[in-house]
C-alpha positions in Angstrom: -37.8 3.0 17.5 -39.3 2.8 14.2 -43.0 3.0 13.3 -43.2 -0.6 12.5 -44.6 -3.8 13.6 -41.8 -6.2 13.6 -38.8 -4.9 11.2 -36.2 -3.4 14.0 -38.1 -4.0 16.9 -35.5 -6.3 18.3 -31.7 -5.0 17.8 -28.6 -6.6 18.7 -26.0 -3.7 19.1 -22.3 -4.8 18.7 -19.1 -2.6 18.9 -17.3 -4.9 16.8 -18.0 -8.2 15.0 -16.3 -10.0 12.0 -19.5 -10.0 9.9 -23.2 -9.1 11.1 -24.4 -11.9 8.3 -22.3 -14.2 9.9 -23.6 -13.2 13.6 -27.2 -13.5 12.2 -26.5 -17.1 10.8 -25.7 -18.0 14.2 -28.4 -16.6 15.9 -30.7 -18.8 13.5 -29.0 -21.7 14.2 -29.6 -21.5 17.7 -33.3 -20.9 17.0 -33.3 -17.8 19.2 -34.1 -15.1 16.5 -37.3 -13.6 15.8 -38.3 -12.6 12.2 -37.5 -8.8 11.8 -34.3 -8.9 14.2 -31.4 -6.6 13.5 -28.0 -7.3 14.3 -26.0 -3.8 14.1 -22.2 -3.4 14.4 -20.1 -0.2 14.6 -17.3 -2.0 12.9 -16.9 -5.0 11.1 -13.5 -6.9 10.5 -14.7 -9.1 7.6 -17.5 -7.3 6.2 -18.8 -9.1 3.3 -20.1 -7.6 -0.1 -21.9 -8.7 -3.3 -19.7 -11.1 -5.5 -17.4 -12.0 -2.6 -16.0 -8.3 -2.3 -15.1 -6.8 1.0 -17.2 -4.0 2.5 -15.0 -1.2 3.4 -16.3 1.1 6.2 -15.0 3.6 8.8 -16.0 2.7 12.4 -18.9 4.5 13.9 -19.8 6.5 10.8 -22.2 4.3 8.9 -25.0 1.8 9.1 -23.6 -1.8 9.1 -26.5 -4.3 9.9 -28.1 -7.4 9.1 -31.9 -8.2 9.2 -33.4 -11.7 9.8 -36.5 -12.6 7.4 -38.5 -15.8 7.2 -39.9 -15.4 3.8 -41.4 -19.1 3.7 -44.1 -17.9 1.4 -41.4 -17.7 -1.3 -40.1 -20.3 -3.5 -36.4 -20.7 -4.4 -36.9 -19.6 -8.0 -38.8 -16.6 -6.4 -35.7 -15.3 -4.6 -35.1 -12.2 -6.7 -38.5 -10.7 -5.7 -37.0 -10.3 -2.3 -34.0 -8.7 -3.9 -35.8 -6.3 -5.7 -38.1 -5.5 -2.5 -35.2 -4.7 -0.4 -33.3 -2.8 -3.1 -36.6 -0.6 -3.6 -36.4 0.2 0.4 -33.1 1.2 0.7 -33.3 3.4 -2.2 -36.5 5.0 -0.8 -34.8 5.6 2.5 -31.7 7.4 0.8 -33.9 9.4 -1.1 -36.2 10.5 1.5 -33.3 11.2 4.1 -31.2 13.1 1.5 -34.4 14.7 -0.1 -32.4 14.4 -3.6 -33.7 12.8 -6.7 -31.7 10.3 -8.8 -31.2 7.6 -6.3 -31.1 4.5 -8.3 -30.6 0.6 -8.2 -27.8 -0.5 -10.1 -28.6 -4.2 -11.3 -28.8 -6.2 -9.1 -28.7 -4.7 -5.8 -26.3 -1.7 -5.3 -27.8 2.0 -4.6 -26.4 4.9 -6.6 -26.6 8.3 -6.5 -25.1 10.0 -9.5 -22.3 7.5 -10.5 -21.4 6.8 -6.8 -22.5 4.1 -4.8 -24.2 5.0 -1.4 -25.2 1.4 -0.2 -24.9 -2.1 -0.9 -26.9 -5.1 -0.2 -26.2 -9.0 0.4 -29.0 -11.4 0.8 -28.1 -15.1 1.8 -30.9 -17.4 1.7 -31.3 -20.7 3.5 -33.6 -23.2 1.6 -35.6 -26.3 2.4 -36.9 -28.1 -0.9 -38.4 -25.4 -2.8 -39.0 -22.9 -0.1 -37.0 -20.3 1.3 -36.7 -21.1 4.9 -34.9 -17.9 6.2 -32.9 -15.0 4.9 -30.2 -12.7 6.1 -30.2 -9.4 4.5 -26.9 -7.4 4.9 -27.0 -3.8 4.4 -24.1 -1.4 4.3 -25.4 2.3 4.2 -22.6 5.1 4.0 -24.0 7.8 6.1 -21.3 10.2 7.6 -18.1 8.9 6.1 -16.5 11.4 3.8 -13.4 9.6 2.7 -13.2 6.2 1.0 -10.0 4.2 -0.2 -9.1 4.7 -3.7 -8.9 0.9 -4.2 -12.8 0.5 -3.9 -15.2 1.5 -6.6 -16.5 5.2 -6.6 -18.3 5.9 -3.1 -20.3 8.7 -1.5 -22.5 9.3 1.7 -25.5 10.8 2.8 -23.2 13.3 4.3 -21.3 14.0 1.1 -24.6 13.9 -0.9 -26.1 16.7 1.5 -23.3 18.4 3.4 -25.2 17.4 6.7 -24.1 14.9 9.4 -27.0 12.6 10.2 -28.1 10.5 13.2 -27.6 6.7 12.7 -30.4 6.0 15.0 -32.9 8.1 12.8 -31.5 6.8 9.6 -32.1 3.2 10.8 -35.8 4.1 11.7 -36.5 5.3 8.4 -34.7 2.5 6.7 -36.6 -0.2 8.8 -39.8 1.5 7.9 -39.2 1.3 4.1 -38.3 -2.3 4.3 -41.3 -3.2 6.2 -43.5 -1.7 3.6 -42.0 -3.6 0.7 -41.5 -6.9 2.7 -45.5 -6.6 3.5 -46.1 -6.0 -0.1 -44.0 -8.7 -1.2 -45.8 -11.1 1.5 -49.4 -9.8 0.4 -48.2 -11.0 -3.2 -48.0 -7.4 -4.8 -45.2 -8.8 -6.8 -46.2 -6.7 -10.1 -45.9 -3.3 -8.2 -42.7 -4.3 -6.9 -41.3 -5.4 -10.4 -42.5 -2.1 -12.0 -41.2 0.1 -9.2 -37.8 -2.0 -9.8 -37.7 -1.2 -13.2 -38.5 2.5 -12.9 -35.6 2.9 -10.6 -33.1 0.9 -12.4 -29.7 2.8 -13.0 -29.1 3.4 -16.6 -32.2 1.8 -18.1 -32.1 2.0 -21.7 -29.0 3.9 -21.7 -26.0 3.2 -23.8 -23.4 1.8 -21.2 -20.0 -0.1 -21.3 -20.1 -3.5 -19.8 -17.6 -6.3 -19.4 -18.3 -10.2 -19.8 -15.7 -12.8 -20.3 -12.9 -10.2 -20.2 -14.4 -8.4 -23.1 -15.8 -4.7 -23.3 -19.0 -4.1 -25.3 -21.7 -1.2 -25.7 -25.3 -2.3 -24.6 -28.5 -1.2 -23.2 -30.1 -2.5 -20.5 -33.6 -4.1 -22.1 -35.1 -5.7 -19.2 -35.0 -8.6 -16.6 -36.1 -12.0 -16.8 -38.3 -13.5 -14.1 -35.5 -14.9 -12.3 -33.6 -11.4 -12.3 -31.3 -11.9 -15.0 -30.3 -8.9 -17.1 -31.2 -8.7 -20.8 -28.8 -6.6 -22.7 -29.5 -5.2 -26.0 -26.3 -5.5 -27.7 -26.2 -4.4 -31.6 -29.2 -5.8 -33.1 -30.1 -8.6 -30.7 -30.3 -9.5 -27.1 -28.2 -11.5 -24.8 -29.2 -12.6 -21.3 -26.6 -12.6 -18.2 -26.8 -14.0 -14.6 -25.2 -12.7 -11.8 -21.6 -12.1 -11.6 -21.5 -12.8 -15.6 -21.4 -9.2 -16.4 -20.4 -5.8 -14.9 -21.4 -2.5 -15.8 -18.2 -0.2 -16.2 -18.8 2.9 -14.0 
């Protein structure tokens, strides 16, 4: 069990499910889910990634989970704070387990080592008025898989990064501890620290990169983020602001 007070203290283990996020939403609808509950599956038939992408994973090799949170202290306009906190937690877990540096967050919430993706995050929020009623945090972390379909973007795993095989339960414990640390930091309104650390760990920050927007490629540097989490790019001699799904970095 993780050394936490509530994250991961209740774990629903499933051999197979269409989507852990969908299962989590059903638990919330039935009003039987405590905050910190994790739904974990060996295999997902309809795993979802960011921007509607499908999350591919070999059965029993990786961590596929959804975490239920109830961040009623956050307003809808502050939802990117949660994305930042979770992204930092997953990146910290990967760095600690692998004992490798250069684990970065590719905006908004993919975890990269070198130029390859090791983890993805999908957060689905339910709102009530201006408040986030509850959040389902889907996380896919590549642990022991060593082969990935050529059709998906370059991927890696903890095993490929280190040459070692890992116990999935131990990886989950560390992940839960990192998430609880950042979530409590957010709940205690230490937002400035989260924002500062997020920018420090942002993939290719202030480096010349290639982006695609509206079907066109262009060179730009990441200059920063707006308070809502939109990406500010330095293009030529001016800045452009892009929302989620409006721009993609070419890897």
